[in-house]
C-alpha angles and dihedrals in degrees: 000000000000091000093056091061090067094060127208097301093049091049091053092051091049090052090050092051090048092050091048091050091053093049095048090220100114130236094284092059092048091052091056095250096142109148120256117245112263117213124199120193125194122230090045124232111284095018116151135192091031112175110250092225094052111104126240108239130190124190132179132201123200093011148036131266115250102180141356123193130182121199129173152122093280136063118323112267129204130170147183135257119238127227112305092011092267096119137038130190131189117248102216147024124278133240113263116244093019136126120232133187121203119199118188130182124198136168135207129226091279091056095252110152124216128186126211128188135194126184119190141157131231123228122266104229125219091223124046138171137200142161112289095187141004118198120229091035107130109127112249095008121145114207138195130263093257094057117133124204110241123195124193113192123209093233138021114282118217098169091063097156092053092050094043091055088059093056113094127187113189119180129189086225102035123217130171117267142160141204122240123194110223091183137332092290105034125068123173129197118209129175124231091237130013116291114267104255128252104029145107124250119201117211119192129178110193095191102135106122096009117133101231092176134357108309091351118117135188113247105200144007123248129212131183136174113217118200115212112203134189122331099255113180128176118200123186140167110217093207092051093048096222136101130194123213120208132184119203088342096309122113115246104173145337112223127196114222144175114227134190115317092231095224089129135010088255091057094047115100111232122246122217141065112322132177124223103246110181146339131234134181107212112011125184112220119200125181108258117246094008134101130205110291095028119120109268094018116150138168118189133169111215132185131227096012123179114192122216105170143021092244093078100271118151140157101232146154113278112173090171093065102041089115091059097042110112091014114052142015111238106146133104089250105299126109104252114205134172120276091250093050091044092055091049095046092046090052099051103036124100130199107264095033115139126250114183115190129184136176107073134085092229108092118198111248116244091240096045100111111313097331092132092136088072089075116078111247093237089059093042091058091056088071090067117105088222098062 
């Protein structure tokens, strides 16, 4: 009879209290009062002049993050969840002078989903930097297995380690390699051994938003695909006046030549590992440091010239010295070959192909042209900002 006094409403409340007591959750939990998830996004909505190298961070209280997306006018940005999916942090820098929108979804223990949004802008810096040139960078070009990757920046870099970390070289057939800073604006990537032939190498510079020097930010990323062709290697003994060209280990041709006469250091062809740098047809060759009328002055126009150093060394057509080719060295330092052999060599050679010469006491300097293979790799690596 005592129960009837409570009435229907009272009975329902008693049942609710009893159920709550059994669950151990308390009356608030039974009444569905679980807190909503609270999401905090940094930078906050409406923020301006955000530093491009400041991370985007998302945190949630009383819930877990389900998804975070970043959209904007700058580089694409992704990130990574923290332990327990209660935090998220962006994985890269942002484009200066851009607008970004962050949308985050989270849910509480009851499965209720909330969405938070923040739109902000990054500062537009007074000083910027980028990549002025990437070599090799000629569209459609196939290069040799000795080819380095050379980057010329538009402004001096002082935060070299930070910038170097953003440079990625990804090959289909991986081989160890390292960057070396030649100066504050030139960085060169060289492999430990020659590139494996017949593959693509992807180069990416994720420099947008990086602070390359105080108050100087990168404006945009750069990406290039480098095509490595056949392993074409020329080997010649200057005293024996012949060189042999191989492709992927198979002999293509042996060519007689006439090298530098050796009367002076200038007229001595350099020994060592060279790279074929460029082609020209025709090329005008003028004696360095001399003007017309000076002793030793010359000016010659040559056809089908392939350069392999910065000290004026080429393989080129020399019809005037055919009689000496294969027998004597009579040139100013170049490798003189017959017109027919010059046309053939010019046609098959690629930038970055190897030319190894022996037989003289004058070794090519590692920084003479692209003769970077002259430097032992262990020493080359010491030029990295990350060592």
